[in-house]
C-alpha positions in Angstrom: 143.5 124.3 59.7 140.6 124.1 57.3 138.1 127.1 57.1 134.8 127.1 55.3 131.7 129.3 54.9 128.6 127.2 55.2 125.0 128.1 54.4 122.7 126.3 56.7 118.9 126.3 56.9 117.4 126.7 60.4 114.4 125.0 61.9 112.2 127.9 60.6 113.4 127.3 57.0 115.6 130.4 57.0 119.2 130.4 55.6 122.1 131.8 57.6 125.9 131.6 57.5 128.3 129.6 59.7 132.1 130.1 59.4 134.2 127.0 60.4 137.7 126.8 61.8 138.6 123.1 61.9 142.0 121.8 63.1 143.8 119.2 61.0 143.3 115.6 62.3 146.4 114.4 64.2 146.6 110.6 64.6 149.3 111.0 67.2 147.0 112.6 69.7 145.7 110.7 72.7 142.2 112.2 72.2 141.1 112.2 68.6 137.7 113.9 69.1 137.8 117.6 69.7 135.4 119.8 71.7 133.4 122.4 69.6 133.2 126.1 70.4 130.2 127.8 68.9 131.0 131.5 68.9 128.2 134.0 68.8 129.4 137.7 68.4 127.5 140.8 69.7 126.9 143.9 67.7 123.6 145.4 69.0 121.7 143.0 66.7 122.7 145.2 63.7 126.2 143.9 62.8 128.9 141.3 63.8 132.1 142.8 65.3 135.0 140.9 63.7 137.0 141.1 67.0 134.3 139.0 68.7 134.4 136.4 66.0 137.6 135.1 64.4 140.1 136.0 67.1 137.9 134.2 69.7 137.5 131.2 67.4 141.3 131.0 66.9 141.9 131.4 70.7 139.7 128.3 71.2 141.5 126.5 68.3 144.8 127.2 70.2 143.3 125.2 73.1 142.5 122.2 71.0 138.9 123.1 70.1 137.3 123.1 66.7 135.4 126.4 66.3 132.5 127.9 64.3 131.1 131.4 64.2 127.3 131.9 63.7 125.9 134.8 61.7 122.5 134.9 63.3 119.4 136.9 62.4 119.8 140.7 62.6 117.5 143.7 62.5 118.3 144.1 58.9 116.9 140.7 58.0 113.2 140.0 57.3 111.0 139.6 60.3 111.8 140.0 64.0 115.1 139.0 65.5 113.5 136.0 67.2 112.8 133.1 67.0 115.3 132.9 64.1 118.4 134.1 66.0 118.0 131.5 68.6 117.1 128.8 66.1 120.3 129.6 64.2 122.3 128.6 67.2 120.3 125.5 67.9 120.4 124.4 64.2 124.2 124.9 64.2 124.6 122.6 67.3 122.4 119.9 65.7 124.2 120.1 62.4 127.7 119.6 63.9 126.5 116.8 66.2 125.1 115.1 63.2 128.4 115.6 61.3 130.7 114.9 64.3 132.6 112.1 62.6 133.4 114.3 59.6 134.7 117.1 61.8 136.2 114.8 64.5 134.0 116.3 67.2 133.1 115.1 70.7 129.3 115.4 70.8 129.3 115.7 74.6 131.6 118.7 74.6 129.8 121.4 72.7 130.3 124.9 74.1 128.3 128.0 73.2 129.9 131.4 73.9 128.0 134.6 73.4 129.1 138.3 73.7 126.8 141.2 74.4 123.8 140.8 72.1 125.2 137.4 71.3 124.9 136.5 75.0 121.2 137.2 74.7 121.0 135.0 71.6 122.8 132.2 73.3 120.9 132.3 76.6 117.6 132.6 74.7 118.6 129.6 72.5 119.2 127.6 75.7 115.7 128.4 76.9 114.2 127.5 73.5 116.0 124.1 73.6 114.3 123.3 76.9 110.9 124.6 75.9 108.3 122.0 74.8 106.4 124.5 72.7 109.5 125.3 70.6 110.5 121.6 70.4 107.1 120.6 69.1 106.7 123.6 66.7 110.2 123.3 65.1 110.8 119.5 65.4 113.9 119.2 67.5 114.8 117.5 70.8 116.7 118.8 73.7 119.4 116.2 73.2 120.0 117.3 69.6 120.3 121.1 70.2 121.4 121.8 73.8 125.0 122.8 74.4 126.9 121.1 77.2 128.3 124.3 78.6 127.8 128.0 78.0 130.0 131.1 78.4 128.4 134.5 78.5 130.6 137.6 78.0 129.1 141.0 79.1 125.8 139.5 78.1 122.6 141.3 77.3 120.0 139.3 79.3 117.1 141.7 79.7 116.5 144.0 76.7 115.0 146.5 79.1 118.4 146.8 80.9 120.4 148.0 77.9 122.3 151.2 78.5 121.1 153.2 75.5 117.8 153.9 73.7 116.8 151.4 71.1 116.4 153.2 67.7 112.7 153.7 66.8 113.1 151.9 63.5 114.4 148.8 65.4 111.8 148.6 68.1 109.4 146.5 66.0 112.1 144.0 65.5 112.4 143.3 69.3 110.5 140.4 70.8 107.3 140.8 72.8 107.3 137.4 74.6 108.5 137.7 78.2 110.9 134.8 77.9 112.5 136.3 74.8 112.8 139.8 76.1 114.4 138.6 79.3 116.3 135.3 79.0 116.6 135.0 82.8 112.9 134.2 82.9 113.5 130.9 81.0 116.3 129.5 83.2 115.6 126.1 84.6 117.5 123.3 86.5 118.4 121.9 83.0 120.1 125.1 81.8 123.7 124.3 80.9 126.5 125.0 83.4 127.4 128.6 82.7 130.5 130.8 83.0 129.7 134.6 83.1 132.1 137.5 82.9 131.6 141.3 82.7 133.0 144.6 83.8 131.2 146.3 86.7 131.5 149.7 84.9 129.9 148.5 81.6 127.9 151.5 80.3 126.3 149.7 77.4 125.0 146.4 78.8 124.3 147.3 82.4 125.8 145.0 85.1 122.2 144.4 86.2 122.0 141.9 83.3 124.6 139.6 84.6 123.3 139.9 88.2 119.8 139.1 87.1 121.0 136.0 85.2 123.3 134.8 87.9 120.4 135.1 90.4 118.2 133.0 88.1 121.0 130.4 87.7 121.5 130.3 91.5 117.8 130.0 92.2 117.6 127.0 89.8 120.8 125.4 91.2 122.7 125.6 87.9 126.5 125.2 88.3 128.0 128.6 87.6 131.3 130.4 87.7 131.2 134.2 87.6 133.9 136.9 87.2 132.8 140.6 87.5 135.8 142.8 86.9 135.9 146.3 88.5 136.9 148.1 85.3 136.7 147.2 81.6 133.7 148.9 80.0 132.1 147.0 77.2 133.0 145.0 74.1 136.6 144.2 75.1 136.5 140.7 73.5 139.8 139.0 74.5 141.0 142.3 76.0 144.4 141.8 74.2 146.4 144.3 72.2 146.0 142.3 69.0 142.2 142.7 69.1 142.1 146.4 70.1 140.5 148.7 67.6 141.8 152.2 66.7 140.9 154.9 69.3 139.7 152.3 71.9 142.7 152.0 74.2 140.5 150.6 77.0 139.9 147.4 75.0 143.4 146.3 76.0 143.1 145.3 79.6 145.6 142.6 81.0 143.5 142.1 84.1 140.2 141.6 82.2 142.0 139.4 79.7 142.3 136.7 82.4 138.7 135.7 81.7 139.8 133.4 78.9 142.3 131.4 80.9 139.8 131.3 83.8 137.2 130.0 81.4 139.6 127.3 80.1 140.4 126.2 83.7 136.7 126.0 84.4 136.0 123.9 81.3 138.9 121.5 82.1 137.7 121.1 85.7 134.1 120.5 84.5 135.1 118.1 81.8 137.7 116.3 84.0 140.7 117.0 81.9 
């Protein structure tokens, strides 16, 4: 495997970091082109939890994907979170589609996966990709930047439905536009097929978020698979022992850990593999 740290410039002329995890080419494989997993960690818009980054990227590598992790715009960066956070994801997709030959990628199998706040970034990015105003302002097309599938893990959808008060010094970093505050508002029939998972007892990102987004997907007839687990709290990542942090025993949950294999089954059925 080859790993690199890339500095890219998004459509708003802002630099950000992407970490790549690319498998070695294997001429003996039947399929030479690999799908790409674009991993977008959570972290309340103020940091990137490592356990939602590299372990997830490696899990997808183990399933034959090439993977990248996006360090999107945070509250500590200049300006508001958006539009840059969403543009970081869209720029990443365009970059790797343009460099598909170099990285042995299948341009029709690009997956975005966002956890918690990263779920908000990913779902907002999907909305921006379909919005003519953003297309015209930042000079991209839907075909260049839209992922083929999306996975949302315990996603923040509506910033008003977070389970704790936003710090006063971060409120001015939050978006004011309705379609950026609540990504369910921007769902259309063209939104990518989506896989959603969350724990019902999540005290941080309330379950109302997933329900609102699922409702919007259903209303717009977007193909969707959903798994709402009865117990798991928040931020469990892969829910495996090797990604459990000290003092957080609940992060290891064999039942909730099924989400990854379920997502892989979903992708294989969708992509006909």
